[in-house]
N, CA, C and O atoms as a GROMACS GRO file, in nm:
protein
  284
    1MET      N    1  10.316   6.830  10.587
    1MET     CA    2  10.376   6.928  10.671
    1MET      C    3  10.372   7.072  10.585
    1MET      O    4  10.409   7.084  10.468
    2LYS      N    5  10.316   7.178  10.670
    2LYS     CA    6  10.312   7.292  10.599
    2LYS      C    7  10.424   7.371  10.615
    2LYS      O    8  10.495   7.368  10.716
    3ALA      N    9  10.445   7.455  10.500
    3ALA     CA   10  10.578   7.542  10.509
    3ALA      C   11  10.563   7.643  10.629
    3ALA      O   12  10.452   7.680  10.666
    4GLY      N   13  10.663   7.681  10.681
    4GLY     CA   14  10.689   7.783  10.773
    4GLY      C   15  10.707   7.912  10.726
    4GLY      O   16  10.708   8.003  10.809
    5GLY      N   17  10.721   7.938  10.609
    5GLY     CA   18  10.735   8.081  10.572
    5GLY      C   19  10.739   8.069  10.393
    5GLY      O   20  10.744   7.965  10.329
    6ALA      N   21  10.735   8.205  10.341
    6ALA     CA   22  10.750   8.207  10.200
    6ALA      C   23  10.813   8.350  10.168
    6ALA      O   24  10.799   8.447  10.242
    7VAL      N   25  10.877   8.351  10.061
    7VAL     CA   26  10.941   8.475  10.005
    7VAL      C   27  10.896   8.495   9.841
    7VAL      O   28  10.887   8.404   9.758
    8SER      N   29  10.872   8.624   9.822
    8SER     CA   30  10.854   8.666   9.693
    8SER      C   31  10.939   8.778   9.637
    8SER      O   32  10.931   8.885   9.696
    9CYS      N   33  11.016   8.769   9.537
    9CYS     CA   34  11.125   8.870   9.510
    9CYS      C   35  11.143   8.887   9.361
    9CYS      O   36  11.099   8.804   9.281
   10ASN      N   37  11.204   8.990   9.326
   10ASN     CA   38  11.230   9.020   9.164
   10ASN      C   39  11.376   9.078   9.182
   10ASN      O   40  11.413   9.142   9.280
   11LYS      N   41  11.460   9.041   9.063
   11LYS     CA   42  11.584   9.095   9.049
   11LYS      C   43  11.588   9.157   8.911
   11LYS      O   44  11.571   9.083   8.814
   12GLU      N   45  11.609   9.285   8.895
   12GLU     CA   46  11.595   9.361   8.771
   12GLU      C   47  11.707   9.477   8.803
   12GLU      O   48  11.729   9.528   8.912
   13ASP      N   49  11.776   9.504   8.672
   13ASP     CA   50  11.882   9.601   8.670
   13ASP      C   51  11.979   9.614   8.784
   13ASP      O   52  12.014   9.726   8.822
   14GLY      N   53  12.030   9.487   8.846
   14GLY     CA   54  12.119   9.480   8.944
   14GLY      C   55  12.057   9.517   9.081
   14GLY      O   56  12.138   9.546   9.169
   15THR      N   57  11.933   9.521   9.110
   15THR     CA   58  11.847   9.545   9.218
   15THR      C   59  11.763   9.412   9.256
   15THR      O   60  11.672   9.371   9.185
   16LEU      N   61  11.800   9.357   9.364
   16LEU     CA   62  11.720   9.262   9.429
   16LEU      C   63  11.602   9.317   9.519
   16LEU      O   64  11.633   9.377   9.623
   17ASP      N   65  11.482   9.302   9.489
   17ASP     CA   66  11.357   9.347   9.572
   17ASP      C   67  11.279   9.234   9.615
   17ASP      O   68  11.213   9.156   9.547
   18ILE      N   69  11.299   9.239   9.752
   18ILE     CA   70  11.222   9.133   9.821
   18ILE      C   71  11.096   9.199   9.862
   18ILE      O   72  11.101   9.274   9.959
   19HIS      N   73  10.978   9.178   9.796
   19HIS     CA   74  10.877   9.253   9.823
   19HIS      C   75  10.769   9.194   9.907
   19HIS      O   76  10.677   9.267   9.944
   20ARG      N   77  10.775   9.062   9.942
   20ARG     CA   78  10.703   8.980  10.014
   20ARG      C   79  10.777   8.890  10.112
   20ARG      O   80  10.852   8.808  10.058
   21LEU      N   81  10.773   8.888  10.228
   21LEU     CA   82  10.842   8.784  10.309
   21LEU      C   83  10.734   8.742  10.430
   21LEU      O   84  10.693   8.835  10.499
   22VAL      N   85  10.694   8.627  10.456
   22VAL     CA   86  10.600   8.600  10.561
   22VAL      C   87  10.648   8.466  10.622
   22VAL      O   88  10.695   8.371  10.560
   23VAL      N   89  10.629   8.475  10.748
   23VAL     CA   90  10.673   8.348  10.827
   23VAL      C   91  10.536   8.323  10.925
   23VAL      O   92  10.481   8.412  10.989
   24ARG      N   93  10.501   8.210  10.922
   24ARG     CA   94  10.364   8.152  11.020
   24ARG      C   95  10.406   8.187  11.162
   24ARG      O   96  10.510   8.152  11.218
   25PRO      N   97  10.303   8.263  11.214
   25PRO     CA   98  10.319   8.310  11.351
   25PRO      C   99  10.357   8.200  11.441
   25PRO      O  100  10.431   8.227  11.536
   26ASP      N  101  10.311   8.068  11.422
   26ASP     CA  102  10.351   7.970  11.514
   26ASP      C  103  10.503   7.914  11.484
   26ASP      O  104  10.550   7.820  11.548
   27HIS      N  105  10.566   7.976  11.388
   27HIS     CA  106  10.689   7.963  11.336
   27HIS      C  107  10.810   8.077  11.368
   27HIS      O  108  10.926   8.071  11.326
   28PHE      N  109  10.757   8.172  11.446
   28PHE     CA  110  10.834   8.311  11.463
   28PHE      C  111  10.960   8.242  11.546
   28PHE      O  112  10.956   8.135  11.607
   29ARG      N  113  11.065   8.328  11.533
   29ARG     CA  114  11.187   8.314  11.606
   29ARG      C  115  11.270   8.185  11.584
   29ARG      O  116  11.348   8.144  11.670
   30ARG      N  117  11.253   8.130  11.482
   30ARG     CA  118  11.306   8.003  11.457
   30ARG      C  119  11.424   8.036  11.327
   30ARG      O  120  11.472   7.933  11.280
   31GLY      N  121  11.464   8.142  11.278
   31GLY     CA  122  11.534   8.168  11.172
   31GLY      C  123  11.480   8.149  11.041
   31GLY      O  124  11.553   8.158  10.943
   32ILE      N  125  11.363   8.123  11.031
   32ILE     CA  126  11.285   8.097  10.894
   32ILE      C  127  11.322   8.212  10.794
   32ILE      O  128  11.384   8.200  10.688
   33GLY      N  129  11.266   8.335  10.854
   33GLY     CA  130  11.285   8.452  10.787
   33GLY      C  131  11.439   8.485  10.730
   33GLY      O  132  11.460   8.525  10.615
   34ARG      N  133  11.523   8.467  10.810
   34ARG     CA  134  11.661   8.478  10.782
   34ARG      C  135  11.708   8.392  10.665
   34ARG      O  136  11.761   8.436  10.563
   35SER      N  137  11.679   8.262  10.695
   35SER     CA  138  11.703   8.154  10.590
   35SER      C  139  11.652   8.178  10.452
   35SER      O  140  11.710   8.152  10.347
   36LEU      N  141  11.527   8.235  10.469
   36LEU     CA  142  11.459   8.268  10.316
   36LEU      C  143  11.556   8.374  10.250
   36LEU      O  144  11.602   8.360  10.137
   37VAL      N  145  11.583   8.491  10.339
   37VAL     CA  146  11.664   8.599  10.272
   37VAL      C  147  11.793   8.552  10.243
   37VAL      O  148  11.843   8.599  10.141
   38VAL      N  149  11.861   8.470  10.308
   38VAL     CA  150  12.002   8.426  10.276
   38VAL      C  151  11.991   8.341  10.143
   38VAL      O  152  12.080   8.355  10.058
   39HIS      N  153  11.878   8.247  10.118
   39HIS     CA  154  11.852   8.180  10.022
   39HIS      C  155  11.818   8.259   9.894
   39HIS      O  156  11.854   8.218   9.783
   40VAL      N  157  11.764   8.347   9.906
   40VAL     CA  158  11.706   8.444   9.782
   40VAL      C  159  11.840   8.518   9.747
   40VAL      O  160  11.867   8.526   9.627
   41GLU      N  161  11.926   8.574   9.841
   41GLU     CA  162  12.046   8.641   9.795
   41GLU      C  163  12.143   8.536   9.718
   41GLU      O  164  12.207   8.563   9.616
   42LYS      N  165  12.143   8.415   9.784
   42LYS     CA  166  12.241   8.318   9.708
   42LYS      C  167  12.187   8.300   9.544
   42LYS      O  168  12.259   8.311   9.444
   43VAL      N  169  12.060   8.272   9.545
   43VAL     CA  170  11.997   8.230   9.413
   43VAL      C  171  12.019   8.360   9.311
   43VAL      O  172  12.055   8.351   9.193
   44ALA      N  173  11.993   8.474   9.377
   44ALA     CA  174  12.002   8.592   9.305
   44ALA      C  175  12.119   8.633   9.240
   44ALA      O  176  12.117   8.689   9.131
   45GLY      N  177  12.240   8.603   9.313
   45GLY     CA  178  12.382   8.601   9.280
   45GLY      C  179  12.412   8.755   9.282
   45GLY      O  180  12.336   8.833   9.340
   46THR      N  181  12.507   8.789   9.226
   46THR     CA  182  12.565   8.942   9.246
   46THR      C  183  12.454   9.046   9.204
   46THR      O  184  12.398   9.046   9.095
   47VAL      N  185  12.429   9.143   9.316
   47VAL     CA  186  12.339   9.246   9.282
   47VAL      C  187  12.402   9.389   9.331
   47VAL      O  188  12.482   9.384   9.424
   48ASP      N  189  12.375   9.493   9.282
   48ASP     CA  190  12.424   9.628   9.323
   48ASP      C  191  12.353   9.674   9.439
   48ASP      O  192  12.401   9.765   9.506
   49ARG      N  193  12.236   9.616   9.471
   49ARG     CA  194  12.147   9.691   9.583
   49ARG      C  195  12.051   9.573   9.619
   49ARG      O  196  12.044   9.474   9.546
   50SER      N  197  11.985   9.586   9.725
   50SER     CA  198  11.891   9.497   9.769
   50SER      C  199  11.794   9.594   9.856
   50SER      O  200  11.837   9.682   9.930
   51ILE      N  201  11.644   9.560   9.833
   51ILE     CA  202  11.542   9.636   9.888
   51ILE      C  203  11.452   9.526   9.962
   51ILE      O  204  11.402   9.431   9.902
   52ILE      N  205  11.438   9.549  10.104
   52ILE     CA  206  11.348   9.488  10.161
   52ILE      C  207  11.258   9.580  10.241
   52ILE      O  208  11.317   9.672  10.299
   53SER      N  209  11.131   9.574  10.256
   53SER     CA  210  11.051   9.653  10.317
   53SER      C  211  10.944   9.590  10.410
   53SER      O  212  10.905   9.475  10.391
   54THR      N  213  10.901   9.664  10.503
   54THR     CA  214  10.783   9.629  10.602
   54THR      C  215  10.700   9.748  10.636
   54THR      O  216  10.730   9.858  10.590
   55GLY      N  217  10.605   9.732  10.707
   55GLY     CA  218  10.511   9.842  10.749
   55GLY      C  219  10.596   9.930  10.854
   55GLY      O  220  10.687   9.878  10.919
   56ALA      N  221  10.565  10.055  10.866
   56ALA     CA  222  10.649  10.150  10.948
   56ALA      C  223  10.616  10.104  11.089
   56ALA      O  224  10.697  10.141  11.174
   57ARG      N  225  10.530  10.041  11.125
   57ARG     CA  226  10.484   9.988  11.269
   57ARG      C  227  10.539   9.854  11.309
   57ARG      O  228  10.522   9.809  11.423
   58ASN      N  229  10.618   9.779  11.195
   58ASN     CA  230  10.661   9.657  11.237
   58ASN      C  231  10.801   9.672  11.290
   58ASN      O  232  10.894   9.619  11.230
   59SER      N  233  10.817   9.736  11.388
   59SER     CA  234  10.957   9.743  11.466
   59SER      C  235  11.042   9.605  11.466
   59SER      O  236  11.160   9.605  11.432
   60ARG      N  237  10.983   9.502  11.502
   60ARG     CA  238  11.061   9.391  11.499
   60ARG      C  239  11.125   9.346  11.353
   60ARG      O  240  11.241   9.310  11.336
   61ALA      N  241  11.036   9.354  11.265
   61ALA     CA  242  11.092   9.324  11.140
   61ALA      C  243  11.189   9.422  11.092
   61ALA      O  244  11.290   9.378  11.036
   62ARG      N  245  11.173   9.572  11.106
   62ARG     CA  246  11.262   9.662  11.074
   62ARG      C  247  11.404   9.630  11.126
   62ARG      O  248  11.503   9.616  11.055
   63LEU      N  249  11.400   9.620  11.253
   63LEU     CA  250  11.529   9.566  11.346
   63LEU      C  251  11.594   9.446  11.272
   63LEU      O  252  11.716   9.445  11.255
   64ARG      N  253  11.517   9.347  11.229
   64ARG     CA  254  11.583   9.229  11.176
   64ARG      C  255  11.641   9.265  11.054
   64ARG      O  256  11.753   9.227  11.021
   65TYR      N  257  11.570   9.334  10.986
   65TYR     CA  258  11.621   9.380  10.846
   65TYR      C  259  11.760   9.465  10.825
   65TYR      O  260  11.839   9.460  10.731
   66LYS      N  261  11.762   9.534  10.930
   66LYS     CA  262  11.869   9.626  10.949
   66LYS      C  263  11.998   9.534  10.991
   66LYS      O  264  12.114   9.559  10.957
   67ARG      N  265  11.962   9.435  11.062
   67ARG     CA  266  12.068   9.329  11.100
   67ARG      C  267  12.136   9.241  10.988
   67ARG      O  268  12.249   9.193  10.998
   68LEU      N  269  12.057   9.227  10.886
   68LEU     CA  270  12.081   9.144  10.772
   68LEU      C  271  12.184   9.234  10.700
   68LEU      O  272  12.268   9.173  10.634
   69ALA      N  273  12.190   9.374  10.704
   69ALA     CA  274  12.285   9.434  10.619
   69ALA      C  275  12.289   9.398  10.463
   69ALA      O  276  12.390   9.358  10.407
   70LEU      N  277  12.188   9.415  10.412
   70LEU     CA  278  12.179   9.375  10.286
   70LEU      C  279  12.245   9.493  10.214
   70LEU      O  280  12.232   9.609  10.253
   71PRO      N  281  12.333   9.450  10.083
   71PRO     CA  282  12.408   9.546  10.012
   71PRO      C  283  12.308   9.670   9.946
   71PRO      O  284  12.358   9.762   9.881
   0.00000   0.00000   0.00000
């Protein structure tokens, strides 16, 4: 079975930076991206700030990231 998504992040000086989050197109809209972010937050522990970014034209991702309300 192939993975439905992947995430890459870094925690430094109290900031969690999720710098890559990908979900296979045939697995979109199944909560995989959200699950990955929630897992990373849990593993990272307490942080002062979280950063996650996407391309300016990726309106779907931008909306979803705003809904996550990262600290």
